[in-house]
Each structure stands twice: as C-alpha cells, then as structure tokens.
N, C-alpha and C positions, 0 to 999 in steps of 0.2 A: 426624835428619840430623847425622852427624858431621862432615863435611868441607865447609866452605864458602868459596868464594873469590868474589871480586868486583872489578872493576875500574872504577876512577873514571871519571867522565865525561870524555871526551877529545874534543875538536874535531876533526872530520874535514872536510877540504876536498875538494869534489867537482871534477870535470873542468872547467876554464874554457870558457866560452861566449862567442863573440863574435858580435856583433850591432849594426848601425848604429854602428861606430866603438867601441864600448865592449865592455870584458871583463868578465865577471860570473863570480864565484867563488862557488858555494854553500857555505855552511857547516852542518854538522850536529854533533849531540851523540849519540855511541853509547855504549850502556851494555850490559855484558854479565854475567851471573851464571852461575855453575856450583855446583851442589851434589850431593854423592853420600852416600847413605846406607849404603854397604857399610863393611867393616871398614877401616882405614886401611892394614894390612899388605899384604892381597893386592890391593886395589882394585877386587875384585868387590862387585857389587851394583847397586842402580839409580841412575843418574846423571841430573839434569835441569839443563838449559841454558837460559837465557833471554837474549834479546838485545832490545834496542830502540833505535830511531833517531827523534830529534826535531829538526826543523828549528829552526836558531837565525838564519838571515839570509843575506844575501849581500854580498860585497865588490864594489862596481862601481868599474873602472878606466876613466877616460876623460879624454883630454887630458893624461896624467901626473898626475892627482890620483886619489884614493882616497876613496870613500865607503861608508860602511856603513849598509846597510838593513837594520833587525832585522825578524823575523816576529812579529805579534802573535798571542799564543796565545789563540785565542777560547774554550776550555775554561776555562782560568784566569780570565779576564775575567767568564764567566759564573757560574763557581763564586764568585769573590768577590762579585759583584753579589748572589747569593743568600744568602750569609751575611750581607751588610750588610743586606739587606732584613729578613731574619728577626730580627737583632737590633734594628733600629729597630721591627719589630712587637711584639716581647716588651717592649721598653722603652716603647713608647706604652701597651700593655695594662697594664703595671705603673703607669703613672702615673695611669691612669683608675680605679684601684681606690679605692674609698671610704676615707675616713679613719677612723681609730678613732672610736668613739662618745665623745662628751663627756656627762660627768655632768650633770645637772640640780641645781644647788645651790638649796636654800631654807633660809631663816633661821627658826628656831623661837624660841619664848619663851625668855627668859633667855639669849640669845646662843649657841644651839645652832645648829650647822650641818649639815643633811642632804644627802647627795650620793647622788642616786639614779641607777642606769644606766651607771656608768662607775667607772673606777678613780681613786683620790685620789693626786695628785702628792705625792712625798715628797722633801723637801730632802735634798741629799747628806748624809752622815754625817761627822763628825769624824774617825772611824776607819772604814775600809772593812767591817772584819769584825764591828762591834758599833754599833748605833744608841744614841745617848743619847736616851732617851724623857722627856718631861717627866712630872711626876707626875700620875697619874690623880686626877680628883675622887673624893672619899669614896664619895658614892653618885649614881647617875645616875638621873634621873626614869624612870618606866615608859616615857613616851612616846620618850624619848632612846634607850632600849635597842630599842624595837619598830621605829623608823625608822632604827636604826643611825646616830645622829646623833653628831656629835664637836662638843666645845666650841670655840669660835671661839678662845680662848686657846692651844689645842693647836696649831691650824694657822697661827697668827701668830707666836707667841711662839717 
C-alpha cells in the first residue's frame, strides 16, 4: 500500500431527543481510514475504505443543568478482566514452583566438609572478573577427592 490517510477520532453529536422534560444528545466517536495501492500519479488501483462508530455517552439537559452519562464499554472491561486473571494465574503458578535443591552438608574427619546434591554458595569477589582463591592444601586425602569435599578453612576463611 502506497498511500494511506486516516482521520483522528472526532466526536459526533447525534440529533437531540426530548423526553419527560429532558433533552438527550448522544455522542459517538467516528473513525475513518482510506488506503490505496495504486501509483500516486494516476490514482488507479485498488482502494480500501474503513469506517467505524463507537458510542461514548450522552449529554442530558434537564432544568438548565447538563449532566454527562458515559457508556460502559463491556468488551474493554471483559478483556481487561481476562488479562488480569491470566496474570494472576501465571504469577500464582510461578510462586508454587519448588525452591532450588539445598545441598546436604556433612563434616568429615580432619575438618573437611562435603556437600551433596546442591551448589556451593560463593562469596562475592573483591574484583568482579577474577576471584581471589585461597591456597589449596598440598595434598587432599583420597576420601576427600572421592566425596568432592572442601576444607572448612576454604569455606570460612
């Protein structure tokens, strides 16, 4: 589509209606849109026009006083309610998810700590891109290597 024009929503006032000593003036919002796919020089080619009218409300004139009575847009209310209910359902489902597994900590001989079934929490580093590691023990016992145990001094110090 090469050419597209649209008019802004303009309020349109309907014919006044008198009943029971009151005058009612309906108010609507009208929108129109025109699109053409032909070349801009000759104006030939398919053209599409769309128009829509949506009620906004009515003015009521009674005893020299004017009151506005808005129209409730049921479609908008239902759509908003569906979005809110969906968001609450997703949030409650995410809240019911199980928490991450916590490791079982056991203390071995000589002050060695073994953590099974989880990740070990690491303190924040002094520098973000490189962690300062404490010196490793010279030789770990065979059972510490087998159980993936960590010395208590490395965790606390």
